[in-house]
N, C-alpha and C positions, 0 to 999 in steps of 0.2 A: 689600871688593874690594882685592886687592893688584895693583899694576901694575908690571911689570918690562919694561924695554926692553933687548933683547939685541942687540948689534951687534958682530960678530966676537968679540974678546976682552974687550969691555966689557959689564958688567951694571950697570944702574942701576935703582933703585926710585923710582918717581914718586909724588907725593902726589895728583895729579889726572890725569884722562885728558887725553892730548894731543888736538890737533885732528883728527889722522888717523893712520893706521898709518905707520910709518917706511918710507922708500924703500929703505933698506938694513937688514939685520937683520930683527928681528921683535919684536912686542909680545906679552907674556904677561899675560893677564888671569886671575887666580885668584879664583874666586867661591865663597863658601860657600853651599851649597844652602839656599834659603829666605830669604837675607838681602838679596839684590839682585833685586827683582822687575822692574826696568826694564832688566836687562842686554840683552835683545834690541834695544831701542831704542838703547842705547849702542853696541852692536856695529854696528848699521846706520849710525849717525852716523859712526863711525870708518872703516868699510870700504865702506859703501854696499851691504852684503850683508844681505838679510832672512832671518832664521832661520825656517824653516817651523814652523807652529803645532804640528804633531804632534811635531816634534823637541823643541820647548820642553816639551811635556807629558812626553815620554820622559825629559828631563833631570831632572824632578822626581820621577820614579817610583823609589822605593827598592827595588822588587822587580824591576826590569827586568834581564833577563839580559845577559851580554856580547853586544854586537850592533854591526853596522856598517850605516850607510846614508849615502848621499852625494847631492849635487846638483851642478849645474854650477858653483856658486859656493863650496861648502864641503863638508867631509866630517865626519861625526859618528861617533865610535867610543866605545862604552860598554864599560868594562872593570871587572869586579868584583874588589875587593881585600878582604883580611881586615880586620875591625875591630881596633882597637888593643888590645882586651882580650887577656890571655894565656889563651887557651882551648885546652885539650887535647881537648875533646870538644864536639860540637854547635857547631862554630865558626860565627860569623856573618860575612857579607860585606856590603859596601855598594858601590854603583856610583860610579865616577868617570867623568864624561862629558867627552870631548875634542871640541872643534870646531876643525878645522884649516882655516885660510884661508891665502892666499898669504904674508902678512906678519903673521899673527896666530894665536896659540894661545889658546883659551879653555878653561879647566878649571872644571867645576862638581863640587864634592865636599863631603864631610861636614867638619864643623869640626875633627874630630880625626884627619884623614887623616895617616897615618904617612909615606907616601911624599913628599907635598908638604912636610911639616915637615922632612924630611931633605934634600930636594933644594934647596929655596929658599935656606936660609942658606949652603949650600955653593957655590951659584952666586954669591951676593953676595960670599963670601970667596974665590972663584976656587980652591976646593980640589977641584973636579971639572972635567971637560972642558966647555968652553963650547960648547953646540950652535950650529950655524950656521943651522938651519932649524927651523920648528915641529915637524916630524916627529922631529928629533933630540931635542928636549926631551921630547916625548911618549914616546919610547923610554926615556929616563932614568927617567921617572916609572913607566912600566910595569915596568922592570927591578926597581926596589925593591919593587913590588907582588908580582911573581913570586917574588922572593927570600924574601919572607915565607911564601909557600906552601912553598918548599923547606925553610924552617926548621921547618915542621910535622912533618917526618919524624921528628925525634928524639923529641918527646913522644908521637907515635903509636907509635913503636917501644917506648918505655918502657911504654905501656899494654899493648901486645902481650906483652912479656916478663913483665909482672906476672901476667896471667891465664893465660899459657902455663905458668908454674910451678904455678899452682893446678890447671890442667887435668891435668897429668901427674904430680901428686903422689899416689902411691898411698895415702898416710896420711889423705887428706881427701876428702870427697865434694864435688865442684864443683856449685854450684847457682846461681851468678850468671850465668845465661845472657843476661840483659839487657845485661851488659857486652860480651859477644861480639856481640850484635845491634847495639848502639850503635857498636861499633868498625867492623863491616862497613858499617853505614849511613853513617858518616863517610867511609869510603873511597869509597863510591859517590858521595857528594855531592862529594867532592874531585875525583874523576874527571870528573863531569858539569861542574863549574865550569871545569875546565881544557879540556875538549872545547869548551865554548862560547867560551872565550878564543881557542883556536886557530882556530875557525871564523870568529870576528870578524876576527882578524888576517889570515887568508888572504883573506877577502872584501875587506878594505881594500887589501891588496897587489895584488889583481887589478883593482880598480876605481879606485885612486888616480891622481891627476894628478901626485903628487909624484915628482920625478926621483930615482931611486935610484942613487947612485954605489956604488962597491965598499965604501966605508967603512960607509955606511948599510945596505947589503945584508947585510954580515957581522953587524952589530949586531942587526938584526931576525931574521936566521936563528938567531943565538945565543939571542935571547929565546924563539923558538919551541922551540928545543932544550931550554931550561930548563923550559918548560911540559910538554914531552913527558917529561922526566925525572920530573916529579911524577906524570904519568899512569902511567908504567911502575911507579913506586913503589906507587901505589894498586892497580894490577892485581896486582903481585907479592904485596902484603900480603893482598889478598883471597884469592888462591890459597893462600897459606900458612895463613891463618885457616881456610879450608875443610879443608885437609889436616890441620891440627892437631885440628879437631873430629872428623874421621874417625879420627885416631889415638887420641883420647881414648876414643871408643866402642869401638875395637878393643881398647884396653887393658882397659876395663871388661869387655868380653866375654871377654877372655883370663882375667882374674881370676875371673870367674864360672865359666868352664869348669874352672879349676884347683880351685875350691871344690867344684864338682859331682863332679869326678874323685875327689877325696879322700873325699868322702862316699860315693861309689859303692864305693870300695875298702873303706871301713869297713863298709858294708852287706854287701858280699860276704864279709867275714871273719865277721861276726856272724850271717849267714843260716844257715849249717849249725849254729852253736851254738844258735841259736833253735830250729832243727828238732829237735836232740837234746833240748833242754829241753822242747819240746812233747811229745815221745814219752814222756819219763819223767814228765811231768806228767799223763798220762792215768790215770784211776782204774779200771783193770781189775784183777780179782782175781788172774788168772793171769799175772803178770809175773815170771818166774823171777829176773830180775836184781835185783829188789827184796829178795830174801831172801839175797843174797850179803853176806858180812860187810863186804867192802871195795868194794862196788858204788859207793858214793858217791865214794870217792877215785878209782876207776877212771874213772868218768864225768867228774869234774873234770879228771883228767889227760888223758883222751882229748880233751876239749874244748880244753884249753890247747895240747896238741900240734897239734891240727888248726888252731888259730888261728895258731900259730907257723909251721907249714908254709905256710899261705896267705900270711902276711906275707912270708916268705922268697921265695915264688914271685912275688909282686907286685914285690918289690925287684929280682929278676933281670929281670923283664919291664919294669922301669922304669915301672911304672904308679903307683908311689908315690914 
């Protein structure tokens, strides 16, 4: 457990828990999930607030979606963030749980949380704005979590460009349809995660006892707007992916029609020639043309002339 006391522009890290929460400023208890089993008792000793058993179970649930719930004494907000692995597909998320009390912020998160590892040293070094209330610190942590969702756009666009070139390349047959399905599946997952985040934040804003000044209102509105940008990106990319697949099949259909048209023209040219060859190939005794000295050359010349006339006609009609 990491213990930080934040009072105006002062941030101090404590080695042991104080006797109670501070009268000015607030206390930040940062707990790694699974390492501190007695944290509810410690919170109750510090603040006199008892954490509900169901909320304790929710804080240990790695599959819990983004969610808000509150009581008269505290508020619980679960916010799912990306795992630290550099994932461009099938990205994984883990929940960070915030318990907001009057002078206490409790976070329960995974050991390799990126947002906490970025915010905590910057607070101690005073290289970021020092929050005055627990809600302000929660906003800072959530901002880093949402920024990592925004950073997903570039690798997702790279994946899209990669198989877009393959889909529209006429020299190769595209067969990696699982890549397209995985891409759209990731976009749907991203959209669902962000929808849950916005729902949780809106529920907290409607039910919270935290007093919102203009500064805090602007920051949380900006946070919601960033999440909405991710949702719009996911929706736009889904539409572009669907349009690209339709364009691929239209191009394939067009190429197929061109091949069929050329084959049809070739068939139309050779059809009368086949007809003539069939006539002269019949084994009748009384065929006067067979006794002409130059009948063979006349037949070949007529067939060649007929083929050239048909070819010229198709060129004029732009059928070939």
